[in-house]
N, C-alpha and C positions, 0 to 999 in steps of 0.2 A: 387104231384110231380110236378103236370105240369107245362114242363118249364122249370125244374132243374132237371138238365141234372145230374149231379155228384151224387145228390143224390140217383138219379134211375139207374144209374148207379152200385152203392156202391151195392143196395137191390137188384138189376138181382145176381150179384155178392158173394152173403149171402147164407147161409141155410136158412134166414130168411124169403125168398123172397117164399120158399115154392115150387117153380119151378123146383130147380135143375143145374141153370147153376155155381152152385162152382162146380159143377164134374170137368168141364174144362175152365172156366172164368180165364185170369188169365192176372196178368200187363202187357201184350206181345198181349192183344185179341184188332183187331181189325174188326169192321164192314167193309164186301165190297162188301156189298149187300144188299137192305132193298125193300120190296116191299109189297104194302097195296091193300087188293083188297075188295070193299064195295062188303054186305052179302045181300039176299034178306029181310030178318029180321032187319035189321040196325046192327049187327055186323060189324064188318070185320079182313079178313083174313089177318095177317100178316106173312111174311116170311125172314127172315133175312139168310144170310150168314155169317159167324164169325170164322176168323184165328184165330186160337191162337196156345202157344206152343205143347201143346197136338194136335193137330190137324187141318181140316173144319171141322164146323157143319154148318148144317140148322134146324134151330129156326123157329119154326111156331105156330103163337099165334093165338087167336079166341079173338078179344077184343073188350068188350061190355060198352053200357054206361047204367050205374046205377047212383043213387040218389048224389054221390060223382062226377060223372064225370066218364072215363072211364080207365079201368080195364081190364085185363087178365083174361078170363075165363076159359080159355082152351089154353092148352101147351104140344109141345113135341119138340124134340128135336133129331137126327140123325148124326152120324158121317158120314164123305167121308170116303170110303173107298179108 
């Protein structure tokens, strides 16, 4: 999906992604902040703040490079109280 943000957004908002954003992503969702930090092992830590109709969430991803390109290797999201 490199460069195909529409397809990537659709996948993240569906249960097919396997990472759970379908719990809170909706048509009104907006990413208000994103920061990518390289790790010593060649992976990246990506932190995003997402504002949705259900509240504000912080999403953290570990992204690694594989044979097919970059992919999410680990992920968690928390709702801001």
